[in-house]
PDB file of N, CA, C and O in Angstrom:
ATOM      1  N   THR A   1      -9.228  18.270 -33.794  1.00  0.00           N
ATOM      2  CA  THR A   1      -9.060  16.989 -33.151  1.00  0.00           C
ATOM      3  C   THR A   1      -9.208  15.865 -34.177  1.00  0.00           C
ATOM      4  O   THR A   1     -10.182  15.113 -34.159  1.00  0.00           O
ATOM      5  N   LEU A   2      -8.247  15.770 -35.047  1.00  0.00           N
ATOM      6  CA  LEU A   2      -8.274  14.715 -36.047  1.00  0.00           C
ATOM      7  C   LEU A   2      -7.847  13.373 -35.471  1.00  0.00           C
ATOM      8  O   LEU A   2      -8.328  12.327 -35.906  1.00  0.00           O
ATOM      9  N   TYR A   3      -6.958  13.399 -34.507  1.00  0.00           N
ATOM     10  CA  TYR A   3      -6.416  12.161 -33.946  1.00  0.00           C
ATOM     11  C   TYR A   3      -6.846  12.020 -32.495  1.00  0.00           C
ATOM     12  O   TYR A   3      -6.814  12.980 -31.725  1.00  0.00           O
ATOM     13  N   TYR A   4      -7.241  10.833 -32.141  1.00  0.00           N
ATOM     14  CA  TYR A   4      -7.570  10.578 -30.739  1.00  0.00           C
ATOM     15  C   TYR A   4      -7.290   9.109 -30.435  1.00  0.00           C
ATOM     16  O   TYR A   4      -7.274   8.265 -31.331  1.00  0.00           O
ATOM     17  N   THR A   5      -7.072   8.827 -29.161  1.00  0.00           N
ATOM     18  CA  THR A   5      -6.846   7.467 -28.683  1.00  0.00           C
ATOM     19  C   THR A   5      -7.682   7.266 -27.440  1.00  0.00           C
ATOM     20  O   THR A   5      -7.750   8.143 -26.578  1.00  0.00           O
ATOM     21  N   SER A   6      -8.305   6.137 -27.347  1.00  0.00           N
ATOM     22  CA  SER A   6      -9.124   5.829 -26.182  1.00  0.00           C
ATOM     23  C   SER A   6      -8.389   4.819 -25.308  1.00  0.00           C
ATOM     24  O   SER A   6      -7.976   3.763 -25.787  1.00  0.00           O
ATOM     25  N   PHE A   7      -8.224   5.145 -24.020  1.00  0.00           N
ATOM     26  CA  PHE A   7      -7.604   4.243 -23.051  1.00  0.00           C
ATOM     27  C   PHE A   7      -8.707   3.739 -22.125  1.00  0.00           C
ATOM     28  O   PHE A   7      -9.084   4.427 -21.176  1.00  0.00           O
ATOM     29  N   SER A   8      -9.212   2.573 -22.389  1.00  0.00           N
ATOM     30  CA  SER A   8     -10.281   2.050 -21.538  1.00  0.00           C
ATOM     31  C   SER A   8      -9.683   1.258 -20.382  1.00  0.00           C
ATOM     32  O   SER A   8      -8.713   0.520 -20.557  1.00  0.00           O
ATOM     33  N   GLY A   9     -10.269   1.419 -19.206  1.00  0.00           N
ATOM     34  CA  GLY A   9      -9.844   0.649 -18.052  1.00  0.00           C
ATOM     35  C   GLY A   9      -8.588   1.136 -17.375  1.00  0.00           C
ATOM     36  O   GLY A   9      -7.960   0.365 -16.650  1.00  0.00           O
ATOM     37  N   VAL A  10      -8.185   2.387 -17.577  1.00  0.00           N
ATOM     38  CA  VAL A  10      -7.013   2.905 -16.874  1.00  0.00           C
ATOM     39  C   VAL A  10      -7.302   2.907 -15.382  1.00  0.00           C
ATOM     40  O   VAL A  10      -6.566   2.281 -14.620  1.00  0.00           O
ATOM     41  N   ILE A  11      -8.333   3.582 -14.951  1.00  0.00           N
ATOM     42  CA  ILE A  11      -8.844   3.556 -13.586  1.00  0.00           C
ATOM     43  C   ILE A  11     -10.364   3.503 -13.717  1.00  0.00           C
ATOM     44  O   ILE A  11     -10.944   4.299 -14.456  1.00  0.00           O
ATOM     45  N   PRO A  12     -11.017   2.580 -13.014  1.00  0.00           N
ATOM     46  CA  PRO A  12     -12.483   2.516 -13.127  1.00  0.00           C
ATOM     47  C   PRO A  12     -13.136   3.828 -12.688  1.00  0.00           C
ATOM     48  O   PRO A  12     -12.633   4.513 -11.798  1.00  0.00           O
ATOM     49  N   ASN A  13     -14.225   4.160 -13.301  1.00  0.00           N
ATOM     50  CA  ASN A  13     -14.982   5.391 -13.023  1.00  0.00           C
ATOM     51  C   ASN A  13     -14.119   6.640 -13.171  1.00  0.00           C
ATOM     52  O   ASN A  13     -14.175   7.538 -12.331  1.00  0.00           O
ATOM     53  N   SER A  14     -13.337   6.696 -14.214  1.00  0.00           N
ATOM     54  CA  SER A  14     -12.488   7.865 -14.433  1.00  0.00           C
ATOM     55  C   SER A  14     -12.360   8.132 -15.930  1.00  0.00           C
ATOM     56  O   SER A  14     -12.697   7.300 -16.773  1.00  0.00           O
ATOM     57  N   GLN A  15     -11.865   9.313 -16.216  1.00  0.00           N
ATOM     58  CA  GLN A  15     -11.583   9.687 -17.599  1.00  0.00           C
ATOM     59  C   GLN A  15     -10.162  10.217 -17.666  1.00  0.00           C
ATOM     60  O   GLN A  15      -9.755  11.033 -16.839  1.00  0.00           O
ATOM     61  N   LEU A  16      -9.416   9.756 -18.643  1.00  0.00           N
ATOM     62  CA  LEU A  16      -8.067  10.244 -18.887  1.00  0.00           C
ATOM     63  C   LEU A  16      -8.106  11.038 -20.182  1.00  0.00           C
ATOM     64  O   LEU A  16      -8.431  10.500 -21.240  1.00  0.00           O
ATOM     65  N   ILE A  17      -7.774  12.315 -20.092  1.00  0.00           N
ATOM     66  CA  ILE A  17      -7.805  13.182 -21.268  1.00  0.00           C
ATOM     67  C   ILE A  17      -6.378  13.612 -21.574  1.00  0.00           C
ATOM     68  O   ILE A  17      -5.679  14.151 -20.716  1.00  0.00           O
ATOM     69  N   ILE A  18      -5.957  13.368 -22.806  1.00  0.00           N
ATOM     70  CA  ILE A  18      -4.622  13.753 -23.261  1.00  0.00           C
ATOM     71  C   ILE A  18      -4.798  14.815 -24.337  1.00  0.00           C
ATOM     72  O   ILE A  18      -5.488  14.604 -25.334  1.00  0.00           O
ATOM     73  N   VAL A  19      -4.163  15.952 -24.116  1.00  0.00           N
ATOM     74  CA  VAL A  19      -4.223  17.039 -25.091  1.00  0.00           C
ATOM     75  C   VAL A  19      -2.882  17.069 -25.816  1.00  0.00           C
ATOM     76  O   VAL A  19      -1.885  17.520 -25.253  1.00  0.00           O
ATOM     77  N   PRO A  20      -2.849  16.589 -27.068  1.00  0.00           N
ATOM     78  CA  PRO A  20      -1.576  16.501 -27.784  1.00  0.00           C
ATOM     79  C   PRO A  20      -1.210  17.795 -28.515  1.00  0.00           C
ATOM     80  O   PRO A  20      -1.100  17.823 -29.741  1.00  0.00           O
ATOM     81  N   TYR A  21      -1.026  18.850 -27.749  1.00  0.00           N
ATOM     82  CA  TYR A  21      -0.653  20.129 -28.361  1.00  0.00           C
ATOM     83  C   TYR A  21       0.855  20.157 -28.570  1.00  0.00           C
ATOM     84  O   TYR A  21       1.622  19.879 -27.648  1.00  0.00           O
ATOM     85  N   GLN A  22       1.277  20.493 -29.785  1.00  0.00           N
ATOM     86  CA  GLN A  22       2.695  20.662 -30.090  1.00  0.00           C
ATOM     87  C   GLN A  22       2.885  21.962 -30.856  1.00  0.00           C
ATOM     88  O   GLN A  22       2.289  22.163 -31.914  1.00  0.00           O
ATOM     89  N   PRO A  23       3.720  22.845 -30.313  1.00  0.00           N
ATOM     90  CA  PRO A  23       4.049  24.033 -31.096  1.00  0.00           C
ATOM     91  C   PRO A  23       4.808  23.624 -32.362  1.00  0.00           C
ATOM     92  O   PRO A  23       5.376  22.534 -32.421  1.00  0.00           O
ATOM     93  N   PRO A  24       4.817  24.482 -33.354  1.00  0.00           N
ATOM     94  CA  PRO A  24       5.469  24.117 -34.621  1.00  0.00           C
ATOM     95  C   PRO A  24       6.953  23.775 -34.483  1.00  0.00           C
ATOM     96  O   PRO A  24       7.471  23.007 -35.294  1.00  0.00           O
ATOM     97  N   SER A  25       7.645  24.310 -33.496  1.00  0.00           N
ATOM     98  CA  SER A  25       9.087  24.073 -33.399  1.00  0.00           C
ATOM     99  C   SER A  25       9.446  22.874 -32.516  1.00  0.00           C
ATOM    100  O   SER A  25      10.624  22.539 -32.393  1.00  0.00           O
ATOM    101  N   VAL A  26       8.466  22.231 -31.907  1.00  0.00           N
ATOM    102  CA  VAL A  26       8.736  21.114 -30.999  1.00  0.00           C
ATOM    103  C   VAL A  26       8.312  19.816 -31.679  1.00  0.00           C
ATOM    104  O   VAL A  26       7.219  19.726 -32.239  1.00  0.00           O
ATOM    105  N   PHE A  27       9.199  18.798 -31.624  1.00  0.00           N
ATOM    106  CA  PHE A  27       8.903  17.541 -32.306  1.00  0.00           C
ATOM    107  C   PHE A  27       8.805  16.346 -31.355  1.00  0.00           C
ATOM    108  O   PHE A  27       8.812  15.201 -31.806  1.00  0.00           O
ATOM    109  N   ASP A  28       8.715  16.596 -30.058  1.00  0.00           N
ATOM    110  CA  ASP A  28       8.536  15.501 -29.102  1.00  0.00           C
ATOM    111  C   ASP A  28       7.277  15.770 -28.269  1.00  0.00           C
ATOM    112  O   ASP A  28       6.795  16.902 -28.231  1.00  0.00           O
ATOM    113  N   PRO A  29       6.751  14.760 -27.615  1.00  0.00           N
ATOM    114  CA  PRO A  29       5.489  14.927 -26.877  1.00  0.00           C
ATOM    115  C   PRO A  29       5.648  15.550 -25.489  1.00  0.00           C
ATOM    116  O   PRO A  29       4.799  15.325 -24.627  1.00  0.00           O
ATOM    117  N   SER A  30       6.702  16.320 -25.248  1.00  0.00           N
ATOM    118  CA  SER A  30       6.901  16.921 -23.925  1.00  0.00           C
ATOM    119  C   SER A  30       5.892  18.033 -23.633  1.00  0.00           C
ATOM    120  O   SER A  30       5.697  18.385 -22.469  1.00  0.00           O
ATOM    121  N   THR A  31       5.261  18.584 -24.638  1.00  0.00           N
ATOM    122  CA  THR A  31       4.293  19.662 -24.421  1.00  0.00           C
ATOM    123  C   THR A  31       2.866  19.135 -24.267  1.00  0.00           C
ATOM    124  O   THR A  31       1.943  19.914 -24.033  1.00  0.00           O
ATOM    125  N   TRP A  32       2.680  17.843 -24.395  1.00  0.00           N
ATOM    126  CA  TRP A  32       1.354  17.269 -24.223  1.00  0.00           C
ATOM    127  C   TRP A  32       0.929  17.413 -22.774  1.00  0.00           C
ATOM    128  O   TRP A  32       1.772  17.448 -21.878  1.00  0.00           O
ATOM    129  N   SER A  33      -0.358  17.497 -22.542  1.00  0.00           N
ATOM    130  CA  SER A  33      -0.852  17.566 -21.165  1.00  0.00           C
ATOM    131  C   SER A  33      -1.820  16.408 -20.921  1.00  0.00           C
ATOM    132  O   SER A  33      -2.592  16.018 -21.796  1.00  0.00           O
ATOM    133  N   LEU A  34      -1.750  15.877 -19.710  1.00  0.00           N
ATOM    134  CA  LEU A  34      -2.614  14.775 -19.292  1.00  0.00           C
ATOM    135  C   LEU A  34      -3.500  15.254 -18.157  1.00  0.00           C
ATOM    136  O   LEU A  34      -3.031  15.918 -17.232  1.00  0.00           O
ATOM    137  N   GLU A  35      -4.773  14.921 -18.226  1.00  0.00           N
ATOM    138  CA  GLU A  35      -5.710  15.264 -17.159  1.00  0.00           C
ATOM    139  C   GLU A  35      -6.485  14.004 -16.793  1.00  0.00           C
ATOM    140  O   GLU A  35      -7.020  13.316 -17.663  1.00  0.00           O
ATOM    141  N   LEU A  36      -6.539  13.711 -15.489  1.00  0.00           N
ATOM    142  CA  LEU A  36      -7.262  12.548 -15.001  1.00  0.00           C
ATOM    143  C   LEU A  36      -8.431  13.024 -14.154  1.00  0.00           C
ATOM    144  O   LEU A  36      -8.244  13.713 -13.151  1.00  0.00           O
ATOM    145  N   PHE A  37      -9.626  12.655 -14.560  1.00  0.00           N
ATOM    146  CA  PHE A  37     -10.833  13.011 -13.827  1.00  0.00           C
ATOM    147  C   PHE A  37     -11.395  11.740 -13.201  1.00  0.00           C
ATOM    148  O   PHE A  37     -11.782  10.808 -13.905  1.00  0.00           O
ATOM    149  N   ILE A  38     -11.434  11.712 -11.869  1.00  0.00           N
ATOM    150  CA  ILE A  38     -11.923  10.542 -11.146  1.00  0.00           C
ATOM    151  C   ILE A  38     -13.335  10.830 -10.643  1.00  0.00           C
ATOM    152  O   ILE A  38     -13.601  11.881 -10.060  1.00  0.00           O
ATOM    153  N   HIS A  39     -14.215   9.892 -10.877  1.00  0.00           N
ATOM    154  CA  HIS A  39     -15.597   9.998 -10.427  1.00  0.00           C
ATOM    155  C   HIS A  39     -15.788   9.043  -9.252  1.00  0.00           C
ATOM    156  O   HIS A  39     -16.020   7.853  -9.464  1.00  0.00           O
ATOM    157  N   PRO A  40     -15.697   9.533  -8.029  1.00  0.00           N
ATOM    158  CA  PRO A  40     -15.828   8.623  -6.878  1.00  0.00           C
ATOM    159  C   PRO A  40     -17.247   8.079  -6.765  1.00  0.00           C
ATOM    160  O   PRO A  40     -18.225   8.741  -7.111  1.00  0.00           O
ATOM    161  N   GLY A  41     -17.320   6.873  -6.278  1.00  0.00           N
ATOM    162  CA  GLY A  41     -18.621   6.240  -6.096  1.00  0.00           C
ATOM    163  C   GLY A  41     -19.055   6.286  -4.641  1.00  0.00           C
ATOM    164  O   GLY A  41     -18.355   6.816  -3.778  1.00  0.00           O
ATOM    165  N   ASP A  42     -20.225   5.716  -4.392  1.00  0.00           N
ATOM    166  CA  ASP A  42     -20.760   5.675  -3.030  1.00  0.00           C
ATOM    167  C   ASP A  42     -20.038   4.652  -2.160  1.00  0.00           C
ATOM    168  O   ASP A  42     -20.209   4.653  -0.941  1.00  0.00           O
ATOM    169  N   TRP A  43     -19.241   3.789  -2.760  1.00  0.00           N
ATOM    170  CA  TRP A  43     -18.586   2.711  -2.033  1.00  0.00           C
ATOM    171  C   TRP A  43     -17.258   3.127  -1.420  1.00  0.00           C
ATOM    172  O   TRP A  43     -16.677   2.335  -0.678  1.00  0.00           O
ATOM    173  N   ILE A  44     -16.751   4.307  -1.682  1.00  0.00           N
ATOM    174  CA  ILE A  44     -15.434   4.721  -1.183  1.00  0.00           C
ATOM    175  C   ILE A  44     -15.364   4.730   0.344  1.00  0.00           C
ATOM    176  O   ILE A  44     -14.363   4.256   0.879  1.00  0.00           O
ATOM    177  N   PRO A  45     -16.350   5.233   1.080  1.00  0.00           N
ATOM    178  CA  PRO A  45     -16.255   5.149   2.548  1.00  0.00           C
ATOM    179  C   PRO A  45     -16.201   3.706   3.054  1.00  0.00           C
ATOM    180  O   PRO A  45     -15.533   3.428   4.050  1.00  0.00           O
ATOM    181  N   TRP A  46     -16.893   2.792   2.382  1.00  0.00           N
ATOM    182  CA  TRP A  46     -16.869   1.389   2.803  1.00  0.00           C
ATOM    183  C   TRP A  46     -15.504   0.769   2.546  1.00  0.00           C
ATOM    184  O   TRP A  46     -15.013  -0.012   3.360  1.00  0.00           O
ATOM    185  N   VAL A  47     -14.900   1.106   1.436  1.00  0.00           N
ATOM    186  CA  VAL A  47     -13.556   0.595   1.149  1.00  0.00           C
ATOM    187  C   VAL A  47     -12.569   1.123   2.181  1.00  0.00           C
ATOM    188  O   VAL A  47     -11.711   0.377   2.653  1.00  0.00           O
ATOM    189  N   LEU A  48     -12.681   2.391   2.533  1.00  0.00           N
ATOM    190  CA  LEU A  48     -11.809   2.978   3.551  1.00  0.00           C
ATOM    191  C   LEU A  48     -12.023   2.295   4.899  1.00  0.00           C
ATOM    192  O   LEU A  48     -11.056   2.013   5.607  1.00  0.00           O
ATOM    193  N   LEU A  49     -13.268   2.027   5.257  1.00  0.00           N
ATOM    194  CA  LEU A  49     -13.565   1.353   6.519  1.00  0.00           C
ATOM    195  C   LEU A  49     -12.959  -0.050   6.555  1.00  0.00           C
ATOM    196  O   LEU A  49     -12.356  -0.437   7.556  1.00  0.00           O
ATOM    197  N   VAL A  50     -13.112  -0.808   5.480  1.00  0.00           N
ATOM    198  CA  VAL A  50     -12.541  -2.156   5.415  1.00  0.00           C
ATOM    199  C   VAL A  50     -11.020  -2.095   5.473  1.00  0.00           C
ATOM    200  O   VAL A  50     -10.396  -2.937   6.119  1.00  0.00           O
ATOM    201  N   LEU A  51     -10.418  -1.125   4.818  1.00  0.00           N
ATOM    202  CA  LEU A  51      -8.967  -0.963   4.858  1.00  0.00           C
ATOM    203  C   LEU A  51      -8.487  -0.686   6.276  1.00  0.00           C
ATOM    204  O   LEU A  51      -7.507  -1.281   6.724  1.00  0.00           O
ATOM    205  N   ILE A  52      -9.157   0.201   6.979  1.00  0.00           N
ATOM    206  CA  ILE A  52      -8.763   0.542   8.354  1.00  0.00           C
ATOM    207  C   ILE A  52      -8.937  -0.663   9.278  1.00  0.00           C
ATOM    208  O   ILE A  52      -8.051  -0.959  10.079  1.00  0.00           O
ATOM    209  N   ILE A  53     -10.065  -1.355   9.175  1.00  0.00           N
ATOM    210  CA  ILE A  53     -10.309  -2.520  10.027  1.00  0.00           C
ATOM    211  C   ILE A  53      -9.286  -3.621   9.743  1.00  0.00           C
ATOM    212  O   ILE A  53      -8.770  -4.240  10.673  1.00  0.00           O
ATOM    213  N   SER A  54      -8.991  -3.866   8.473  1.00  0.00           N
ATOM    214  CA  SER A  54      -7.999  -4.889   8.125  1.00  0.00           C
ATOM    215  C   SER A  54      -6.627  -4.539   8.679  1.00  0.00           C
ATOM    216  O   SER A  54      -5.917  -5.409   9.183  1.00  0.00           O
ATOM    217  N   THR A  55      -6.255  -3.275   8.589  1.00  0.00           N
ATOM    218  CA  THR A  55      -4.963  -2.842   9.121  1.00  0.00           C
ATOM    219  C   THR A  55      -4.906  -3.027  10.633  1.00  0.00           C
ATOM    220  O   THR A  55      -3.890  -3.478  11.162  1.00  0.00           O
ATOM    221  N   ILE A  56      -5.975  -2.687  11.324  1.00  0.00           N
ATOM    222  CA  ILE A  56      -6.012  -2.848  12.787  1.00  0.00           C
ATOM    223  C   ILE A  56      -5.923  -4.325  13.168  1.00  0.00           C
ATOM    224  O   ILE A  56      -5.187  -4.682  14.088  1.00  0.00           O
ATOM    225  N   VAL A  57      -6.661  -5.182  12.472  1.00  0.00           N
ATOM    226  CA  VAL A  57      -6.624  -6.618  12.773  1.00  0.00           C
ATOM    227  C   VAL A  57      -5.219  -7.175  12.550  1.00  0.00           C
ATOM    228  O   VAL A  57      -4.718  -7.932  13.382  1.00  0.00           O
ATOM    229  N   MET A  58      -4.584  -6.815  11.448  1.00  0.00           N
ATOM    230  CA  MET A  58      -3.225  -7.303  11.189  1.00  0.00           C
ATOM    231  C   MET A  58      -2.235  -6.765  12.209  1.00  0.00           C
ATOM    232  O   MET A  58      -1.315  -7.480  12.606  1.00  0.00           O
ATOM    233  N   ALA A  59      -2.402  -5.520  12.643  1.00  0.00           N
ATOM    234  CA  ALA A  59      -1.515  -4.957  13.664  1.00  0.00           C
ATOM    235  C   ALA A  59      -1.682  -5.701  14.986  1.00  0.00           C
ATOM    236  O   ALA A  59      -0.695  -5.963  15.673  1.00  0.00           O
ATOM    237  N   ILE A  60      -2.908  -6.041  15.350  1.00  0.00           N
ATOM    238  CA  ILE A  60      -3.150  -6.800  16.584  1.00  0.00           C
ATOM    239  C   ILE A  60      -2.489  -8.173  16.501  1.00  0.00           C
ATOM    240  O   ILE A  60      -1.880  -8.628  17.469  1.00  0.00           O
ATOM    241  N   ILE A  61      -2.604  -8.830  15.361  1.00  0.00           N
ATOM    242  CA  ILE A  61      -1.970 -10.139  15.183  1.00  0.00           C
ATOM    243  C   ILE A  61      -0.456 -10.025  15.327  1.00  0.00           C
ATOM    244  O   ILE A  61       0.165 -10.858  15.987  1.00  0.00           O
ATOM    245  N   VAL A  62       0.142  -9.011  14.721  1.00  0.00           N
ATOM    246  CA  VAL A  62       1.590  -8.822  14.812  1.00  0.00           C
ATOM    247  C   VAL A  62       2.011  -8.567  16.251  1.00  0.00           C
ATOM    248  O   VAL A  62       3.012  -9.121  16.704  1.00  0.00           O
ATOM    249  N   VAL A  63       1.269  -7.745  16.974  1.00  0.00           N
ATOM    250  CA  VAL A  63       1.610  -7.441  18.371  1.00  0.00           C
ATOM    251  C   VAL A  63       1.514  -8.705  19.226  1.00  0.00           C
ATOM    252  O   VAL A  63       2.391  -8.953  20.054  1.00  0.00           O
ATOM    253  N   ILE A  64       0.477  -9.498  19.041  1.00  0.00           N
ATOM    254  CA  ILE A  64       0.316 -10.734  19.824  1.00  0.00           C
ATOM    255  C   ILE A  64       1.440 -11.717  19.519  1.00  0.00           C
ATOM    256  O   ILE A  64       2.018 -12.297  20.437  1.00  0.00           O
ATOM    257  N   LEU A  65       1.755 -11.911  18.244  1.00  0.00           N
ATOM    258  CA  LEU A  65       2.833 -12.834  17.891  1.00  0.00           C
ATOM    259  C   LEU A  65       4.178 -12.345  18.407  1.00  0.00           C
ATOM    260  O   LEU A  65       4.999 -13.152  18.842  1.00  0.00           O
ATOM    261  N   ASN A  66       4.416 -11.048  18.367  1.00  0.00           N
ATOM    262  CA  ASN A  66       5.662 -10.486  18.893  1.00  0.00           C
ATOM    263  C   ASN A  66       5.750 -10.710  20.397  1.00  0.00           C
ATOM    264  O   ASN A  66       6.813 -11.067  20.903  1.00  0.00           O
ATOM    265  N   TRP A  67       4.653 -10.507  21.118  1.00  0.00           N
ATOM    266  CA  TRP A  67       4.632 -10.717  22.566  1.00  0.00           C
ATOM    267  C   TRP A  67       4.894 -12.186  22.903  1.00  0.00           C
ATOM    268  O   TRP A  67       5.647 -12.491  23.828  1.00  0.00           O
ATOM    269  N   MET A  68       4.263 -13.102  22.140  1.00  0.00           N
ATOM    270  CA  MET A  68       4.483 -14.532  22.387  1.00  0.00           C
ATOM    271  C   MET A  68       5.937 -14.924  22.134  1.00  0.00           C
ATOM    272  O   MET A  68       6.508 -15.708  22.891  1.00  0.00           O
ATOM    273  N   GLU A  69       6.528 -14.392  21.092  1.00  0.00           N
ATOM    274  CA  GLU A  69       7.929 -14.694  20.772  1.00  0.00           C
ATOM    275  C   GLU A  69       8.861 -14.165  21.856  1.00  0.00           C
ATOM    276  O   GLU A  69       9.794 -14.859  22.260  1.00  0.00           O
ATOM    277  N   LYS A  70       8.620 -12.955  22.329  1.00  0.00           N
ATOM    278  CA  LYS A  70       9.457 -12.396  23.395  1.00  0.00           C
ATOM    279  C   LYS A  70       9.315 -13.202  24.681  1.00  0.00           C
ATOM    280  O   LYS A  70      10.302 -13.427  25.382  1.00  0.00           O
ATOM    281  N   ARG A  71       8.106 -13.636  24.994  1.00  0.00           N
ATOM    282  CA  ARG A  71       7.888 -14.440  26.199  1.00  0.00           C
ATOM    283  C   ARG A  71       8.619 -15.776  26.090  1.00  0.00           C
ATOM    284  O   ARG A  71       9.231 -16.230  27.057  1.00  0.00           O
ATOM    285  N   GLU A  72       8.559 -16.400  24.926  1.00  0.00           N
ATOM    286  CA  GLU A  72       9.262 -17.663  24.711  1.00  0.00           C
ATOM    287  C   GLU A  72      10.776 -17.471  24.802  1.00  0.00           C
ATOM    288  O   GLU A  72      11.468 -18.294  25.401  1.00  0.00           O
ATOM    289  N   ASP A  73      11.289 -16.404  24.217  1.00  0.00           N
ATOM    290  CA  ASP A  73      12.724 -16.118  24.308  1.00  0.00           C
ATOM    291  C   ASP A  73      13.151 -15.884  25.752  1.00  0.00           C
ATOM    292  O   ASP A  73      14.233 -16.314  26.152  1.00  0.00           O
ATOM    293  N   GLU A  74      12.326 -15.215  26.531  1.00  0.00           N
ATOM    294  CA  GLU A  74      12.644 -14.954  27.941  1.00  0.00           C
ATOM    295  C   GLU A  74      12.684 -16.259  28.734  1.00  0.00           C
ATOM    296  O   GLU A  74      13.563 -16.445  29.575  1.00  0.00           O
ATOM    297  N   LEU A  75      11.740 -17.162  28.472  1.00  0.00           N
ATOM    298  CA  LEU A  75      11.748 -18.464  29.149  1.00  0.00           C
ATOM    299  C   LEU A  75      12.991 -19.272  28.783  1.00  0.00           C
ATOM    300  O   LEU A  75      13.604 -19.890  29.653  1.00  0.00           O
ATOM    301  N   GLU A  76      13.365 -19.271  27.510  1.00  0.00           N
ATOM    302  CA  GLU A  76      14.581 -19.976  27.083  1.00  0.00           C
ATOM    303  C   GLU A  76      15.819 -19.365  27.727  1.00  0.00           C
ATOM    304  O   GLU A  76      16.731 -20.092  28.120  1.00  0.00           O
ATOM    305  N   ARG A  77      15.862 -18.048  27.839  1.00  0.00           N
ATOM    306  CA  ARG A  77      17.005 -17.380  28.456  1.00  0.00           C
ATOM    307  C   ARG A  77      17.102 -17.746  29.931  1.00  0.00           C
ATOM    308  O   ARG A  77      18.199 -17.973  30.442  1.00  0.00           O
ATOM    309  N   LYS A  78      15.962 -17.806  30.620  1.00  0.00           N
ATOM    310  CA  LYS A  78      15.972 -18.181  32.037  1.00  0.00           C
ATOM    311  C   LYS A  78      16.418 -19.626  32.226  1.00  0.00           C
ATOM    312  O   LYS A  78      17.177 -19.921  33.149  1.00  0.00           O
ATOM    313  N   LYS A  79      15.953 -20.538  31.359  1.00  0.00           N
ATOM    314  CA  LYS A  79      16.380 -21.934  31.447  1.00  0.00           C
ATOM    315  C   LYS A  79      17.881 -22.053  31.215  1.00  0.00           C
ATOM    316  O   LYS A  79      18.560 -22.806  31.913  1.00  0.00           O
ATOM    317  N   ALA A  80      18.397 -21.319  30.244  1.00  0.00           N
ATOM    318  CA  ALA A  80      19.829 -21.370  29.954  1.00  0.00           C
ATOM    319  C   ALA A  80      20.632 -20.791  31.108  1.00  0.00           C
ATOM    320  O   ALA A  80      21.709 -21.303  31.411  1.00  0.00           O
ATOM    321  N   SER A  81      20.151 -19.753  31.755  1.00  0.00           N
ATOM    322  CA  SER A  81      20.894 -19.159  32.871  1.00  0.00           C
ATOM    323  C   SER A  81      20.882 -20.081  34.085  1.00  0.00           C
ATOM    324  O   SER A  81      21.856 -20.102  34.837  1.00  0.00           O
ATOM    325  N   HIS A  82      19.803 -20.850  34.302  1.00  0.00           N
ATOM    326  CA  HIS A  82      19.762 -21.808  35.409  1.00  0.00           C
ATOM    327  C   HIS A  82      20.731 -22.962  35.164  1.00  0.00           C
ATOM    328  O   HIS A  82      21.357 -23.449  36.105  1.00  0.00           O
ATOM    329  N   MET A  83      20.861 -23.399  33.930  1.00  0.00           N
ATOM    330  CA  MET A  83      21.801 -24.477  33.614  1.00  0.00           C
ATOM    331  C   MET A  83      23.229 -24.052  33.918  1.00  0.00           C
ATOM    332  O   MET A  83      24.011 -24.841  34.448  1.00  0.00           O
ATOM    333  N   ILE A  84      23.569 -22.842  33.596  1.00  0.00           N
ATOM    334  CA  ILE A  84      24.925 -22.346  33.852  1.00  0.00           C
ATOM    335  C   ILE A  84      25.185 -22.306  35.350  1.00  0.00           C
ATOM    336  O   ILE A  84      26.267 -22.702  35.784  1.00  0.00           O
ATOM    337  N   HIS A  85      24.242 -21.848  36.149  1.00  0.00           N
ATOM    338  CA  HIS A  85      24.436 -21.746  37.589  1.00  0.00           C
ATOM    339  C   HIS A  85      24.525 -23.122  38.232  1.00  0.00           C
ATOM    340  O   HIS A  85      25.349 -23.331  39.122  1.00  0.00           O
ATOM    341  N   PHE A  86      23.684 -24.075  37.794  1.00  0.00           N
ATOM    342  CA  PHE A  86      23.737 -25.403  38.392  1.00  0.00           C
ATOM    343  C   PHE A  86      24.996 -26.147  37.978  1.00  0.00           C
ATOM    344  O   PHE A  86      25.509 -26.964  38.742  1.00  0.00           O
ATOM    345  N   GLY A  87      25.490 -25.881  36.802  1.00  0.00           N
ATOM    346  CA  GLY A  87      26.729 -26.525  36.365  1.00  0.00           C
ATOM    347  C   GLY A  87      27.944 -26.024  37.127  1.00  0.00           C
ATOM    348  O   GLY A  87      28.939 -26.741  37.229  1.00  0.00           O
ATOM    349  N   ALA A  88      27.888 -24.823  37.659  1.00  0.00           N
ATOM    350  CA  ALA A  88      29.016 -24.264  38.399  1.00  0.00           C
ATOM    351  C   ALA A  88      29.128 -24.861  39.792  1.00  0.00           C
ATOM    352  O   ALA A  88      30.190 -24.776  40.408  1.00  0.00           O
ATOM    353  N   LEU A  89      28.071 -25.458  40.301  1.00  0.00           N
ATOM    354  CA  LEU A  89      28.113 -26.049  41.642  1.00  0.00           C
ATOM    355  C   LEU A  89      28.835 -27.321  41.551  1.00  0.00           C
ATOM    356  O   LEU A  89      29.002 -28.010  42.557  1.00  0.00           O
TER     357      LEU A  89
END
């Protein structure tokens, strides 16, 4: 292991190991192997919980706004249909 390179900050709490093995007849880095070791912390369940709660809150907001828009469109459609009927009289 005469040559090495350190990649700091690729993923926090992890190690990236690159094994630069090259057979004598190969001159490109296609035979190199990469290994990523992730060390999970105690905060991962909390991050997952916040992600799920945020997704649910945003989904509720989208559903409410969609319902309000459909209700408004229905009211406009009813007003337009009444105008057509009264104009025909």
